[in-house]
N, C-alpha and C positions, 0 to 999 in steps of 0.2 A: 505493499501500499504505501502512496507517496505521503512524504512528510512524517512517516515513520522511521523511528530504529529499526535497522536490518541486522541481521546475524554476517558476521564477520567472518569470510571464507576460512578456514581450517586446513593446515595439512594433519597428517595422522599424528606424527610427533608434535607437533603444537599443542594440539588438541589435548593428548596426554598430558605435555607437560604441566597446562594450564590447570586440569583437573589435579593433578597432583598438587601443584602452587596452591591452588585455591582450599584442598581439603585440608593440608597440612597447618594451614591458618585455620579454619575449621575447629582442628584437633587442639590447637592450642587455646582457642579460643572457650571450648567446653571445659580444657582440663581446668582452666581459672574458674571457671563458672562452678562447677562440680567441686573441686577440692575444698570449696564451704562445707558442702553436707556433708562430705567425708569424714572432714577433721572436727566436724560440729560437736563430736562426743568429747575432743578436749579439751577447744577452746572456751565452749559455751560457759563454763566456770569463770574464766578471766574476765568476761565484760559483762557477766550479771551476779547478783549478790546470791550467797549459796541456798539455796533450796533445797526441796525435792529434785532428783533427775528430770523427771518429765516435765515440771515447770520450766526448769533451765531449756530443755531441748523444745519448749513451746515457744518460747522468747526467740531462740534462735531461728526457730521453723518461722516464727512470725517475721522476721528480717529477711528469710528467705523471700518469704511471699511478698514484702515489699519490693524487694528486686525485681519480680516478676511483675508486680503493678506497673513499674517504668518501662517494660516491655514495650505497651503499644506504643508510648512516646517515641522511643526507640525504632520501633519496627516505621512509624510515619517520619519522623525526621530523618532517619537513615536511607529510608526507601524512597522518598522525596529526590533526596541528594543523589542516590545510585539511578534514578530514572532521567535527573539531569545532567549527571556531572560523569556518569556511569559507572558499572558495576567496580572496578577496579582500585577508583576512589574512596566508595563506600566500604570497602572492606578494609583500606587501609588504614581509613580513620576509626572503624569496629574495634578493631586489634589495639591502636593506640588508647583507646579509653579503657579495654580490658585492662591493660598494664596498668596504667594509676590506679586503678582500684582495685588490682592485688597488690600494689606497691602499700596503698595506705594501709590496709590490714595487717600486713606483714611488719611495718614499723609502728600501729597504735599501740599506747600503752593501755592497761587492763583497769577494771573497775576499782583495784585498790591502789591505783595511782591517781586518777581521775574522777571519780567517782561516776557518775550519771554522765559523764561525757563519753564514757567509752563505748556506749551501747549507742550514741549520737554518732560517733566516727565511724561505726560497722554500718549505721544505717545510709550515712554518705557514700559510703565505698561501694556498697550495694544497690544504691541507684544508679552510680557510676557505671557498675557493670552490667545492670538491668540495661541501661539505654543502649550499650555496647552490644548485648548479647541480642537484645530487640533488630537490633540494627543487623545484625550477624545473618540471623535465619534465611530473613528475607532475601537478603543479597545473597547471600552462598547458593541457597535453593535456585534461583533467578538464576546467577551465574552457571552452575553446574549443570541446568537441564540446558541453557542454550548454547554452549558447548559441547554436549552430548549427540550421537547421530541419533538419528531417527527412529533407526532399529533398534537401538541399545540404548536408548534414554531412560529407560527404567534402572537398567542394571547401572549406567554412571552414575544417575543421581542417586541411586541407593548410597554412593558412597560417603555419602552426606552424615548419613545416619553410622555408617563404620568408622567415620573421624569423632562423630560425636560419644560414640561409645567409646573410641579410644582415649576417648580425654577423661572420660569418668574412668576407665582403668589406668591411665598414666596416674589420674589422683591417686584411686585405692592402689596402687603399684608402689608409687611413694610412700604411702602409709603403712604399707606391708613388711618395705623394707627398714625402714624406720622403727617400727615395733620390732622388728624379728632380728636386727643384725646393728643396730645403731644406740638406740635409745630406749632406755625405762621408761614405763607407764607413767611415772611421777613426772620425769623430763618432758613425756609429751605435753602432760597437761599444763606445766610450767609457763616452757618456752619453744619445746621441739614444734609444735604445731605451727610456728610463725613461718619454716623452713618452707613447706611447700607452696605458700603463698610467693616468699621471694622468689622460689623458682622461677613461676607462673611470671611474673612482672619480666624477669631476663627473657624469658623464651617470645613472650608475646612483643617484646621490643624487635628481637632476631624477626620474626616473622612479617612484623610491620615490614621491615627494609624488603624482605622475600618477594611482598604481595606488591612493591612498588613495580617489580619488573615482570608482572602479569600480563597476558594478552586480554586484551576488550574482547567482551563476545558480543557486543553488539555494537553498529557504528551511531552516531549521536547527531541528529539533521541540527546543524547550527539555526535552521530557521527561527525567527522572531516570535511566529502567531505560534509555531508547535512548541517550542522553550515553554509558552507561555502556558500551556495545559497539558504541560508534560510530569508526569508524575505527581500531579496534584489531588485533594481532595474530591474536587469538581470533575475530574478526570476519572476518579473513582468510581463515584457517583454515577456513571453509566453503564456499570457493571453490578447490581444490583443481585442479582441472584447469583454471580460468580462470588461474592464477598460472602453470602450467606451461606453459601457452600463451603468456604475454608470453615466458615466459623461452626459449621455444624459435624463437618468431617473429623474437626479437630478434638473437640470435647471428649470423646470417649476414650480416643488414643491416645491424649495426653494424660490424662487421669491414670488408664489403665499403665502407660508407660513410666510416669513419676511413680506410683505404687509400687510397679514389679522390679525399679532400677534406684531410684535415690531414696527412698524410705526404706525397703528392707533392708538396709544395713541397720537401723536403729529398729526396725520391729523384730527382727532378728536378737537383738540384744534385750530390748524392754520389753518384747510380749513373749516369745519364744522361749528366752533364759539362757539364749546361747552366750559366750563369752565374746569380748571385741574382736579379739585375735581370730575366733570360728566365725563369726559374721563376717567378719572382713573377708577371708577366705573363700565364703561361701558366695558371698558379692561379686568377686573377681574372676571366679569360675564362670559364673553363669554369663557375667558381662560378656565372657570372651565367645561364647557357644553364641550367644546373642547378636554379638559382632559379626560372627561368620556366617550369620543367617541372612544376614539384609542383600549381598549380592544374588545369592541363590533365588530369593522372593523378587529380588528387581528383575533379574533376566526372566523368572516365570512370569513377570508381568507383561515383560515383551512377547510373550508367547500367547497368554490369554487373555491379557487384559489386566486393566487396573481393579475395576469392579468385582471380580471374583474373588479378590484377595481382600479388599475391604469387606465384604458380605462374610468372608471365610470368618474374619476377625469380628466382627459385629455377633455372628452366631456364636460363636466357640466362646466369646469371651461372655455372653451373657450367660449361658451355660456352667461353665467351670468355674470364675471367679471366688464363688462365695464357698464352695467346697475347698477350691486351692487354700484361700486364708485361712479358712476353719483348720484345715489339716496341718496349716504351718503353725498355727497356735499351738498344736498339740503334741508336735515333735519335736524331739530332744536329739534326733538322728542326724548328723551332719550332709548326710549324701542323700537321704530322703527330702532334708529340707531343698538340696539342691535340686534334684529332678521333680520337686513341684514347683520350684520357682522356672526352671526350665522349660518347663510344659507351659506355663504360664506365659512367658516370653518367646515362644515358638509361635503361639497364637497371637501375640500385640505386635509380630515383625510382618503381619499382614497388614498392619497400617503403618509401621516405621519406616519399612524399605522402601515405601512408594509415595509417602505422603507429600514430600518436598516437588517431586515431580508433578502428580496428579494437582496441585495448587497452582503452579507455576503454567501448566498447560492449558489453566482458565482465562487469562489474560494474556491482550496481547502487548506485545515489548514496552508501550511508552509508558506504560503503568504495572509491569509485572513485578518488579522488585516492591512497591508501594503496596501491589495488591495481594500478593503473597505476605508480606511481612506484617500489615498492621492489623488485618483481621485476624492472624494466626496468633499476633501477639496478644490480642483482647481475647482471645478463648481460652490460650494457654497462660495467661493469668489470673483469669479469673476459676479455672478447673485445674488447671495443673500444678501453676504455684499454691496454689490452697490445699491440695492433695492430703501433702504432710501433716501440715496446720490444722487439717478439718480430723487425720487420724488422731491424732495426739489427742485433740479437745474429746474426742468421743472416748478415747480410752483413758482420759482424766477424769472423765463424767461416768466411768465404770459402764459404759456402754460400744467397746470395741469394734463389737460384731455390725453395729448399726455403719460403719464406714464400709465395710464389705457391698451391703448393699446399694450403699452411695454410688459406687464404682460401676455397679452393675447396672444400674437405671442409668447413669452417663452414656455407658456403651449402648444401651437400648435405643436411647435419643441420636447418637449417630447412625446405628443400625439403619434407622428409617430411612435417615439421606442415602446411605449407601445404597437401600434398594431403588430409591426412585431418581438418581442423577444418572446421568450420562456417562459412559466408560470414556475418560478423557483420553485414553492412548488413539481413540477412532474419532475423537473432537478436538483436536490438539489444535491450541493458538499458534504455538512454538512454529515460526517458520524454519525452512532450510534443513541442513542436516541429515544427507542422504546414510 
């Protein structure tokens, strides 16, 4: 279409280098984001007065949710920037913001030193990181989808979640290494938890320079009229069905994802009664399996379509969430816990492996980064970011099982959309890429 951004022709080598470069940046972004939840068992006591462990975790989960509430603003601001100035510029800026947030947490004094100012500093850092990751998702999903070939778009785009999960694994790997090789439990609680945040800040700065050398995925027409309506809320308002689709398909998937990944480590300690070391080991092993599944499901979507995978997640998630979480509550065996969580994550892969490409395929290029990032960030903030807080709130109120039904209801709501939506593999708005 005239006056629309168009895909930049890519060689196979250039395409692969760009996908790798974009994915590495995504990995570091999500490492920085998930270090917070991986180490919250250790630093919660540093930022809040001593009460029972559930209340301390509730406070850190609340700040985790605040970071999520900033994601729509990040998705809006960075999505607009990406649609107007290019994907590369937005990806570089987002990783710089993440570095700043991690550095603030790494050097912040604790509650004993500065009192209530400590949690306020923690909130500030998570606000900055929320802005960063809110922009990262939509822009990286757009970039990877535009860089991928048409026939293998599901496969290549699945690497967004591969690197997202690798970010979680890296965070957990640092935790395991510190737990088992370098620091005592007391040292981790007092000062060792600062190490991963410092590592994240350094990695993010490194990736910022890497991203500056990325190729652009679309050409940006400098026509003034196009610029005035590119990447704006007005332009996004022209696609109301696509916006609502992004929100609807995200609700169940994001709640399930955060329940069986980031919250599981705390669930295994605080509910099932596993030690912190065992819970970390279980979480690490399940995430490795989950990561390896993403390209498999992405490739499958290129063969049979996106819609069957989404429906499969919706149906199986509805039927199995309550039984799996109930069984996890009562098990004390590491391998049984691993098997139960792995079953849940196989089901969730029907959503995670393709959700980025499905959203990107809903929008034209002039509003794609904003269209993917902004409505997704709204849904993930309201549902994904609050999942852990709601779970802990129910548990603190002695009704932990209510959360299991909450997750199920969210999946059912998304299932209704999956059944009625078009298959984006057949109705994609991403041009080119044979």
